[in-house]
N, CA, C, O and the ligand as a Tripos MOL2 file, in Angstrom:
@<TRIPOS>MOLECULE
protein
  245   243    62     0     0
PROTEIN
NO_CHARGES

@<TRIPOS>ATOM
      1 N          88.6420  111.7940  106.6270 N.3       1 MET1
      2 CA         89.4750  110.6370  106.2980 C.3       1 MET1
      3 C          90.9380  110.9700  106.5190 C.2       1 MET1
      4 O          91.3100  112.1330  106.6810 O.2       1 MET1
      5 N          91.7550  109.9410  106.5240 N.am      2 GLU2
      6 CA         93.1920  110.1580  106.6370 C.3       2 GLU2
      7 C          93.9080  109.3920  105.5320 C.2       2 GLU2
      8 O          93.3550  108.4640  104.9420 O.2       2 GLU2
      9 N          95.1340  109.7920  105.2650 N.am      3 CYS3
     10 CA         95.9030  109.1750  104.1980 C.3       3 CYS3
     11 C          96.2200  107.7200  104.5530 C.2       3 CYS3
     12 O          96.6500  107.4270  105.6690 O.2       3 CYS3
     13 N          96.0060  106.8220  103.6060 N.am      4 ILE4
     14 CA         96.2830  105.4080  103.8390 C.3       4 ILE4
     15 C          97.7840  105.1750  103.9630 C.2       4 ILE4
     16 O          98.2160  104.2560  104.6590 O.2       4 ILE4
     17 N          98.5600  105.9840  103.3050 N.am      5 ASN5
     18 CA        100.0080  105.8020  103.2780 C.3       5 ASN5
     19 C         100.6880  106.3790  104.5180 C.2       5 ASN5
     20 O         101.4820  105.6900  105.1570 O.2       5 ASN5
     21 N         100.3900  107.6300  104.8680 N.am      6 CYS6
     22 CA        101.1350  108.2940  105.9460 C.3       6 CYS6
     23 C         100.2610  108.7110  107.1160 C.2       6 CYS6
     24 O         100.7620  109.2760  108.0870 O.2       6 CYS6
     25 N          98.9530  108.4410  107.0410 N.am      7 LYS7
     26 CA         98.0010  108.7330  108.1150 C.3       7 LYS7
     27 C          97.8000  110.2300  108.3570 C.2       7 LYS7
     28 O          97.1910  110.6240  109.3520 O.2       7 LYS7
     29 N          98.3050  111.0520  107.4590 N.am      8 SER8
     30 CA         98.0790  112.4840  107.5770 C.3       8 SER8
     31 C          96.6190  112.7970  107.2920 C.2       8 SER8
     32 O          95.9640  112.0950  106.5220 O.2       8 SER8
     33 N          96.1100  113.8560  107.9170 N.am      9 LYS9
     34 CA         94.7630  114.3130  107.6060 C.3       9 LYS9
     35 C          94.7840  115.4830  106.6250 C.2       9 LYS9
     36 O          93.7590  116.1220  106.3830 O.2       9 LYS9
     37 N          95.9370  115.7510  106.0760 N.am     10 ASN10
     38 CA         96.0990  116.8590  105.1330 C.3      10 ASN10
     39 C          95.7090  116.3980  103.7270 C.2      10 ASN10
     40 O          96.5440  116.3250  102.8250 O.2      10 ASN10
     41 N          94.4160  116.0890  103.5650 N.am     11 ILE11
     42 CA         93.9120  115.4850  102.3350 C.3      11 ILE11
     43 C          93.1060  116.5190  101.5550 C.2      11 ILE11
     44 O          92.2470  117.2020  102.1130 O.2      11 ILE11
     45 N          93.3860  116.6240  100.2850 N.am     12 GLY12
     46 CA         92.5860  117.4610   99.4140 C.3      12 GLY12
     47 C          91.6700  116.6000   98.5650 C.2      12 GLY12
     48 O          92.0480  115.5060   98.1460 O.2      12 GLY12
     49 N          90.4680  117.0910   98.3120 N.am     13 GLN13
     50 CA         89.5500  116.3470   97.4560 C.3      13 GLN13
     51 C          89.5880  116.9360   96.0590 C.2      13 GLN13
     52 O          89.2880  118.1140   95.8650 O.2      13 GLN13
     53 N          89.9610  116.1100   95.0810 N.am     14 ILE14
     54 CA         90.0910  116.5710   93.7050 C.3      14 ILE14
     55 C          88.7410  116.5300   93.0130 C.2      14 ILE14
     56 O          88.3460  117.4820   92.3390 O.2      14 ILE14
     57 N          88.0410  115.4240   93.1850 N.am     15 SER15
     58 CA         86.6940  115.2890   92.6540 C.3      15 SER15
     59 C          85.9470  114.3430   93.5800 C.2      15 SER15
     60 O          86.4470  113.9800   94.6450 O.2      15 SER15
     61 N          84.7480  113.9440   93.1700 N.am     16 GLN16
     62 CA         83.8860  113.2180   94.1010 C.3      16 GLN16
     63 C          84.5590  111.9860   94.7120 C.2      16 GLN16
     64 O          84.4200  111.7420   95.9110 O.2      16 GLN16
     65 N          85.2790  111.2130   93.9120 N.am     17 ASN17
     66 CA         85.8740  109.9720   94.4110 C.3      17 ASN17
     67 C          87.3940  109.9980   94.3390 C.2      17 ASN17
     68 O          88.0420  108.9580   94.2270 O.2      17 ASN17
     69 N          87.9470  111.1960   94.4060 N.am     18 HIS18
     70 CA         89.3480  111.3670   94.0870 C.3      18 HIS18
     71 C          89.9950  112.2630   95.1340 C.2      18 HIS18
     72 O          89.5620  113.3980   95.3360 O.2      18 HIS18
     73 N          91.0290  111.7580   95.8000 N.am     19 TYR19
     74 CA         91.6570  112.5020   96.8880 C.3      19 TYR19
     75 C          93.1600  112.5780   96.6850 C.2      19 TYR19
     76 O          93.7550  111.7680   95.9750 O.2      19 TYR19
     77 N          93.7520  113.5650   97.3230 N.am     20 TYR20
     78 CA         95.1900  113.7640   97.1850 C.3      20 TYR20
     79 C          95.7840  114.1120   98.5380 C.2      20 TYR20
     80 O          95.2610  114.9670   99.2530 O.2      20 TYR20
     81 N          96.8860  113.4420   98.8890 N.am     21 CYS21
     82 CA         97.5550  113.7410  100.1570 C.3      21 CYS21
     83 C          98.6570  114.7640   99.9140 C.2      21 CYS21
     84 O          99.5860  114.5250   99.1420 O.2      21 CYS21
     85 N          98.5400  115.8950  100.5760 N.am     22 TRP22
     86 CA         99.5350  116.9590  100.4150 C.3      22 TRP22
     87 C         100.7980  116.6670  101.2170 C.2      22 TRP22
     88 O         101.8150  117.3410  101.0520 O.2      22 TRP22
     89 N         100.7330  115.6830  102.0640 N.am     23 ASN23
     90 CA        101.8870  115.3660  102.9010 C.3      23 ASN23
     91 C         102.8590  114.4160  102.1960 C.2      23 ASN23
     92 O         104.0690  114.6410  102.2230 O.2      23 ASN23
     93 N         102.3380  113.3540  101.5610 N.am     24 CYS24
     94 CA        103.2340  112.3770  100.9250 C.3      24 CYS24
     95 C         102.9930  112.2880   99.4150 C.2      24 CYS24
     96 O         103.5730  111.4320   98.7480 O.2      24 CYS24
     97 N         102.1350  113.1750   98.8670 N.am     25 PHE25
     98 CA        101.9330  113.2720   97.4160 C.3      25 PHE25
     99 C         101.3900  111.9760   96.8110 C.2      25 PHE25
    100 O         101.8020  111.5530   95.7310 O.2      25 PHE25
    101 N         100.4740  111.3730   97.5240 N.am     26 VAL26
    102 CA         99.8380  110.1540   97.0400 C.3      26 VAL26
    103 C          98.4050  110.4770   96.6380 C.2      26 VAL26
    104 O          97.7030  111.2280   97.3160 O.2      26 VAL26
    105 N          97.9930  109.8980   95.5330 N.am     27 GLU27
    106 CA         96.6490  110.1100   95.0390 C.3      27 GLU27
    107 C          95.8070  108.8780   95.3550 C.2      27 GLU27
    108 O          96.2500  107.7480   95.1500 O.2      27 GLU27
    109 N          94.5970  109.1000   95.8510 N.am     28 MET28
    110 CA         93.7110  107.9960   96.2130 C.3      28 MET28
    111 C          92.4200  108.1100   95.4200 C.2      28 MET28
    112 O          91.7450  109.1400   95.4350 O.2      28 MET28
    113 N          92.1030  107.0480   94.7430 N.am     29 HIS29
    114 CA         90.9100  107.0280   93.9040 C.3      29 HIS29
    115 C          89.9550  105.9840   94.4580 C.2      29 HIS29
    116 O          90.2770  104.7970   94.5040 O.2      29 HIS29
    117 N          88.8010  106.4250   94.8700 N.am     30 ARG30
    118 CA         87.8540  105.5230   95.4980 C.3      30 ARG30
    119 C          86.9600  104.8680   94.4490 C.2      30 ARG30
    120 O          86.3280  105.5460   93.6390 O.2      30 ARG30
    121 N          86.9200  103.5360   94.4790 N.am     31 GLU31
    122 CA         86.0340  102.7930   93.5890 C.3      31 GLU31
    123 C          85.2010  101.8720   94.4470 C.2      31 GLU31
    124 O          85.7230  100.9230   95.0330 O.2      31 GLU31
    125 N          83.9140  102.1410   94.5280 N.am     32 GLN32
    126 CA         83.0180  101.4370   95.4360 C.3      32 GLN32
    127 C          83.5870  101.5540   96.8450 C.2      32 GLN32
    128 O          83.6650  102.6650   97.3700 O.2      32 GLN32
    129 N          83.9880  100.4490   97.4810 N.am     33 ASP33
    130 CA         84.4460  100.5780   98.8620 C.3      33 ASP33
    131 C          85.9390  100.3350   99.0260 C.2      33 ASP33
    132 O          86.4070  100.0440  100.1270 O.2      33 ASP33
    133 N          86.6910  100.4540   97.9260 N.am     34 VAL34
    134 CA         88.1380  100.2510   98.0060 C.3      34 VAL34
    135 C          88.8520  101.4350   97.3530 C.2      34 VAL34
    136 O          88.4310  101.9310   96.3090 O.2      34 VAL34
    137 N          89.9380  101.8760   97.9860 N.am     35 PHE35
    138 CA         90.7640  102.9330   97.4080 C.3      35 PHE35
    139 C          91.8590  102.3390   96.5340 C.2      35 PHE35
    140 O          92.4570  101.3210   96.8800 O.2      35 PHE35
    141 N          92.1160  102.9750   95.4100 N.am     36 HIS36
    142 CA         93.2820  102.6600   94.5890 C.3      36 HIS36
    143 C          94.2920  103.7850   94.7870 C.2      36 HIS36
    144 O          93.9440  104.9640   94.7230 O.2      36 HIS36
    145 N          95.5300  103.4130   95.0250 N.am     37 ILE37
    146 CA         96.5300  104.3910   95.4470 C.3      37 ILE37
    147 C          97.6290  104.5180   94.4000 C.2      37 ILE37
    148 O          98.1590  103.5200   93.9130 O.2      37 ILE37
    149 N          97.9590  105.7460   94.0660 N.am     38 HIS38
    150 CA         99.0680  106.0100   93.1490 C.3      38 HIS38
    151 C          99.9490  107.1030   93.7410 C.2      38 HIS38
    152 O          99.4830  108.0130   94.4260 O.2      38 HIS38
    153 N         101.2200  106.9760   93.4530 N.am     39 GLU39
    154 CA        102.1380  108.0600   93.7590 C.3      39 GLU39
    155 C         102.2670  108.9140   92.5030 C.2      39 GLU39
    156 O         102.4070  108.3880   91.3990 O.2      39 GLU39
    157 N         102.2180  110.2330   92.6750 N.am     40 VAL40
    158 CA        102.3550  111.1300   91.5320 C.3      40 VAL40
    159 C         103.8240  111.5010   91.3900 C.2      40 VAL40
    160 O         104.4100  112.1260   92.2740 O.2      40 VAL40
    161 N         104.4010  111.1110   90.2770 N.am     41 ASP41
    162 CA        105.8120  111.3830   90.0220 C.3      41 ASP41
    163 C         106.0130  112.8520   89.6510 C.2      41 ASP41
    164 O         105.0530  113.5610   89.3490 O.2      41 ASP41
    165 N         107.2470  113.2940   89.6760 N.am     42 LEU42
    166 CA        107.5350  114.7040   89.3970 C.3      42 LEU42
    167 C         107.0720  115.1160   88.0030 C.2      42 LEU42
    168 O         106.6810  116.2630   87.7890 O.2      42 LEU42
    169 N         107.1180  114.1720   87.0490 N.am     43 ASP43
    170 CA        106.6910  114.5080   85.6930 C.3      43 ASP43
    171 C         105.1920  114.3260   85.4950 C.2      43 ASP43
    172 O         104.6870  114.4590   84.3790 O.2      43 ASP43
    173 N         104.4830  114.0230   86.5740 N.am     44 GLY44
    174 CA        103.0360  113.9320   86.5020 C.3      44 GLY44
    175 C         102.5090  112.5370   86.2310 C.2      44 GLY44
    176 O         101.2960  112.3300   86.2060 O.2      44 GLY44
    177 N         103.4060  111.5690   86.0250 N.am     45 SER45
    178 CA        102.9260  110.2140   85.7800 C.3      45 SER45
    179 C         102.5580  109.5440   87.1070 C.2      45 SER45
    180 O         103.0360  109.9370   88.1720 O.2      45 SER45
    181 N         101.7130  108.5420   87.0210 N.am     46 LEU46
    182 CA        101.2080  107.8770   88.2200 C.3      46 LEU46
    183 C         101.8720  106.5150   88.3950 C.2      46 LEU46
    184 O         101.8980  105.7040   87.4700 O.2      46 LEU46
    185 N         102.4020  106.2750   89.5800 N.am     47 LEU47
    186 CA        103.0040  104.9860   89.8830 C.3      47 LEU47
    187 C         102.0670  104.2370   90.8230 C.2      47 LEU47
    188 O         101.7780  104.7250   91.9160 O.2      47 LEU47
    189 N         101.5860  103.0620   90.4210 N.am     48 PRO48
    190 CA        100.6470  102.3430   91.2760 C.3      48 PRO48
    191 C         101.2940  101.8520   92.5670 C.2      48 PRO48
    192 O         102.3810  101.2760   92.5450 O.2      48 PRO48
    193 N         100.6170  102.0850   93.6930 N.am     49 LEU49
    194 CA        101.1290  101.6510   94.9870 C.3      49 LEU49
    195 C         100.2150  100.6150   95.6310 C.2      49 LEU49
    196 O         100.3960  100.2720   96.7990 O.2      49 LEU49
    197 N          99.2500  100.1220   94.8910 N.am     50 ASN50
    198 CA         98.2900   99.1930   95.4880 C.3      50 ASN50
    199 C          98.9710   97.9850   96.1240 C.2      50 ASN50
    200 O          98.5050   97.4670   97.1390 O.2      50 ASN50
    201 N         100.0790   97.5360   95.5230 N.am     51 ASP51
    202 CA        100.7490   96.3380   96.0150 C.3      51 ASP51
    203 C         101.3290   96.5220   97.4110 C.2      51 ASP51
    204 O         101.5990   95.5410   98.1030 O.2      51 ASP51
    205 N         101.5220   97.7630   97.8300 N.am     52 LEU52
    206 CA        102.1180   98.0190   99.1440 C.3      52 LEU52
    207 C         101.1210   97.8750  100.2790 C.2      52 LEU52
    208 O         101.4950   97.8530  101.4510 O.2      52 LEU52
    209 N          99.8530   97.7780   99.9210 N.am     53 PHE53
    210 CA         98.8150   97.7460  100.9540 C.3      53 PHE53
    211 C          97.8920   96.5610  100.7110 C.2      53 PHE53
    212 O          97.6320   96.1830   99.5690 O.2      53 PHE53
    213 N          97.4070   95.9850  101.7890 N.am     54 SER54
    214 CA         96.4200   94.9200  101.6480 C.3      54 SER54
    215 C          95.0790   95.5330  101.2650 C.2      54 SER54
    216 O          94.8610   96.7360  101.4150 O.2      54 SER54
    217 N          94.1940   94.6910  100.7740 N.am     55 GLU55
    218 CA         92.8850   95.2090  100.4130 C.3      55 GLU55
    219 C          92.1540   95.7360  101.6560 C.2      55 GLU55
    220 O          91.3850   96.6930  101.5690 O.2      55 GLU55
    221 N          92.3990   95.1050  102.8070 N.am     56 ASP56
    222 CA         91.7780   95.5900  104.0460 C.3      56 ASP56
    223 C          92.2300   97.0120  104.3600 C.2      56 ASP56
    224 O          91.4300   97.8470  104.7820 O.2      56 ASP56
    225 N          93.5130   97.2810  104.1530 N.am     57 GLU57
    226 CA         94.0290   98.6240  104.4440 C.3      57 GLU57
    227 C          93.4390   99.6560  103.4950 C.2      57 GLU57
    228 O          93.2900  100.8250  103.8490 O.2      57 GLU57
    229 N          93.1070   99.2160  102.2890 N.am     58 ARG58
    230 CA         92.5980  100.1480  101.2930 C.3      58 ARG58
    231 C          91.0820  100.2710  101.3150 C.2      58 ARG58
    232 O          90.5040  101.0700  100.5780 O.2      58 ARG58
    233 N          90.4430   99.4780  102.1620 N.am     59 ARG59
    234 CA         88.9930   99.5050  102.2010 C.3      59 ARG59
    235 C          88.5030  100.7870  102.8720 C.2      59 ARG59
    236 O          89.1010  101.2500  103.8430 O.2      59 ARG59
    237 N          87.4350  101.3500  102.3640 N.am     60 VAL60
    238 CA         86.8550  102.5590  102.9450 C.3      60 VAL60
    239 C          86.2720  102.2160  104.3060 C.2      60 VAL60
    240 O          85.5030  101.2650  104.4480 O.2      60 VAL60
    241 N          86.6490  103.0020  105.3000 N.am     61 GLN61
    242 CA         86.1730  102.7440  106.6740 C.3      61 GLN61
    243 C          84.7000  103.0840  106.8170 C.2      61 GLN61
    244 O          84.1320  102.9300  107.8990 O.2      61 GLN61
    245 ZN         99.9130  110.7620  102.8380 Zn       62 ZN62
@<TRIPOS>BOND
     1     1     2 1
     2     2     3 1
     3     3     4 2
     4     3     5 am
     5     5     6 1
     6     6     7 1
     7     7     8 2
     8     7     9 am
     9     9    10 1
    10    10    11 1
    11    11    12 2
    12    11    13 am
    13    13    14 1
    14    14    15 1
    15    15    16 2
    16    15    17 am
    17    17    18 1
    18    18    19 1
    19    19    20 2
    20    19    21 am
    21    21    22 1
    22    22    23 1
    23    23    24 2
    24    23    25 am
    25    25    26 1
    26    26    27 1
    27    27    28 2
    28    27    29 am
    29    29    30 1
    30    30    31 1
    31    31    32 2
    32    31    33 am
    33    33    34 1
    34    34    35 1
    35    35    36 2
    36    35    37 am
    37    37    38 1
    38    38    39 1
    39    39    40 2
    40    39    41 am
    41    41    42 1
    42    42    43 1
    43    43    44 2
    44    43    45 am
    45    45    46 1
    46    46    47 1
    47    47    48 2
    48    47    49 am
    49    49    50 1
    50    50    51 1
    51    51    52 2
    52    51    53 am
    53    53    54 1
    54    54    55 1
    55    55    56 2
    56    55    57 am
    57    57    58 1
    58    58    59 1
    59    59    60 2
    60    59    61 am
    61    61    62 1
    62    62    63 1
    63    63    64 2
    64    63    65 am
    65    65    66 1
    66    66    67 1
    67    67    68 2
    68    67    69 am
    69    69    70 1
    70    70    71 1
    71    71    72 2
    72    71    73 am
    73    73    74 1
    74    74    75 1
    75    75    76 2
    76    75    77 am
    77    77    78 1
    78    78    79 1
    79    79    80 2
    80    79    81 am
    81    81    82 1
    82    82    83 1
    83    83    84 2
    84    83    85 am
    85    85    86 1
    86    86    87 1
    87    87    88 2
    88    87    89 am
    89    89    90 1
    90    90    91 1
    91    91    92 2
    92    91    93 am
    93    93    94 1
    94    94    95 1
    95    95    96 2
    96    95    97 am
    97    97    98 1
    98    98    99 1
    99    99   100 2
   100    99   101 am
   101   101   102 1
   102   102   103 1
   103   103   104 2
   104   103   105 am
   105   105   106 1
   106   106   107 1
   107   107   108 2
   108   107   109 am
   109   109   110 1
   110   110   111 1
   111   111   112 2
   112   111   113 am
   113   113   114 1
   114   114   115 1
   115   115   116 2
   116   115   117 am
   117   117   118 1
   118   118   119 1
   119   119   120 2
   120   119   121 am
   121   121   122 1
   122   122   123 1
   123   123   124 2
   124   123   125 am
   125   125   126 1
   126   126   127 1
   127   127   128 2
   128   127   129 am
   129   129   130 1
   130   130   131 1
   131   131   132 2
   132   131   133 am
   133   133   134 1
   134   134   135 1
   135   135   136 2
   136   135   137 am
   137   137   138 1
   138   138   139 1
   139   139   140 2
   140   139   141 am
   141   141   142 1
   142   142   143 1
   143   143   144 2
   144   143   145 am
   145   145   146 1
   146   146   147 1
   147   147   148 2
   148   147   149 am
   149   149   150 1
   150   150   151 1
   151   151   152 2
   152   151   153 am
   153   153   154 1
   154   154   155 1
   155   155   156 2
   156   155   157 am
   157   157   158 1
   158   158   159 1
   159   159   160 2
   160   159   161 am
   161   161   162 1
   162   162   163 1
   163   163   164 2
   164   163   165 am
   165   165   166 1
   166   166   167 1
   167   167   168 2
   168   167   169 am
   169   169   170 1
   170   170   171 1
   171   171   172 2
   172   171   173 am
   173   173   174 1
   174   174   175 1
   175   175   176 2
   176   175   177 am
   177   177   178 1
   178   178   179 1
   179   179   180 2
   180   179   181 am
   181   181   182 1
   182   182   183 1
   183   183   184 2
   184   183   185 am
   185   185   186 1
   186   186   187 1
   187   187   188 2
   188   187   189 am
   189   189   190 1
   190   190   191 1
   191   191   192 2
   192   191   193 am
   193   193   194 1
   194   194   195 1
   195   195   196 2
   196   195   197 am
   197   197   198 1
   198   198   199 1
   199   199   200 2
   200   199   201 am
   201   201   202 1
   202   202   203 1
   203   203   204 2
   204   203   205 am
   205   205   206 1
   206   206   207 1
   207   207   208 2
   208   207   209 am
   209   209   210 1
   210   210   211 1
   211   211   212 2
   212   211   213 am
   213   213   214 1
   214   214   215 1
   215   215   216 2
   216   215   217 am
   217   217   218 1
   218   218   219 1
   219   219   220 2
   220   219   221 am
   221   221   222 1
   222   222   223 1
   223   223   224 2
   224   223   225 am
   225   225   226 1
   226   226   227 1
   227   227   228 2
   228   227   229 am
   229   229   230 1
   230   230   231 1
   231   231   232 2
   232   231   233 am
   233   233   234 1
   234   234   235 1
   235   235   236 2
   236   235   237 am
   237   237   238 1
   238   238   239 1
   239   239   240 2
   240   239   241 am
   241   241   242 1
   242   242   243 1
   243   243   244 2
@<TRIPOS>SUBSTRUCTURE
     1 MET1         2 RESIDUE 1 A MET
     2 GLU2         6 RESIDUE 1 A GLU
     3 CYS3        10 RESIDUE 1 A CYS
     4 ILE4        14 RESIDUE 1 A ILE
     5 ASN5        18 RESIDUE 1 A ASN
     6 CYS6        22 RESIDUE 1 A CYS
     7 LYS7        26 RESIDUE 1 A LYS
     8 SER8        30 RESIDUE 1 A SER
     9 LYS9        34 RESIDUE 1 A LYS
    10 ASN10       38 RESIDUE 1 A ASN
    11 ILE11       42 RESIDUE 1 A ILE
    12 GLY12       46 RESIDUE 1 A GLY
    13 GLN13       50 RESIDUE 1 A GLN
    14 ILE14       54 RESIDUE 1 A ILE
    15 SER15       58 RESIDUE 1 A SER
    16 GLN16       62 RESIDUE 1 A GLN
    17 ASN17       66 RESIDUE 1 A ASN
    18 HIS18       70 RESIDUE 1 A HIS
    19 TYR19       74 RESIDUE 1 A TYR
    20 TYR20       78 RESIDUE 1 A TYR
    21 CYS21       82 RESIDUE 1 A CYS
    22 TRP22       86 RESIDUE 1 A TRP
    23 ASN23       90 RESIDUE 1 A ASN
    24 CYS24       94 RESIDUE 1 A CYS
    25 PHE25       98 RESIDUE 1 A PHE
    26 VAL26      102 RESIDUE 1 A VAL
    27 GLU27      106 RESIDUE 1 A GLU
    28 MET28      110 RESIDUE 1 A MET
    29 HIS29      114 RESIDUE 1 A HIS
    30 ARG30      118 RESIDUE 1 A ARG
    31 GLU31      122 RESIDUE 1 A GLU
    32 GLN32      126 RESIDUE 1 A GLN
    33 ASP33      130 RESIDUE 1 A ASP
    34 VAL34      134 RESIDUE 1 A VAL
    35 PHE35      138 RESIDUE 1 A PHE
    36 HIS36      142 RESIDUE 1 A HIS
    37 ILE37      146 RESIDUE 1 A ILE
    38 HIS38      150 RESIDUE 1 A HIS
    39 GLU39      154 RESIDUE 1 A GLU
    40 VAL40      158 RESIDUE 1 A VAL
    41 ASP41      162 RESIDUE 1 A ASP
    42 LEU42      166 RESIDUE 1 A LEU
    43 ASP43      170 RESIDUE 1 A ASP
    44 GLY44      174 RESIDUE 1 A GLY
    45 SER45      178 RESIDUE 1 A SER
    46 LEU46      182 RESIDUE 1 A LEU
    47 LEU47      186 RESIDUE 1 A LEU
    48 PRO48      190 RESIDUE 1 A PRO
    49 LEU49      194 RESIDUE 1 A LEU
    50 ASN50      198 RESIDUE 1 A ASN
    51 ASP51      202 RESIDUE 1 A ASP
    52 LEU52      206 RESIDUE 1 A LEU
    53 PHE53      210 RESIDUE 1 A PHE
    54 SER54      214 RESIDUE 1 A SER
    55 GLU55      218 RESIDUE 1 A GLU
    56 ASP56      222 RESIDUE 1 A ASP
    57 GLU57      226 RESIDUE 1 A GLU
    58 ARG58      230 RESIDUE 1 A ARG
    59 ARG59      234 RESIDUE 1 A ARG
    60 VAL60      238 RESIDUE 1 A VAL
    61 GLN61      242 RESIDUE 1 A GLN
    62 ZN62       245 GROUP 0 **** ****
């Protein structure tokens, strides 16, 4: 897979449905066939980025 945000393939898998982009520091959480995207802030809090992408863009290929 590639990062939905920056298209990098530098993706780490945190758990079964949970991915992390080492390039743009975005966390992707897969729920059924759609990814939910958060940016991880420096203090560890999650900022939702779902609004930046259409549901089609977030759909699992
Ligand atoms: Zn990325």
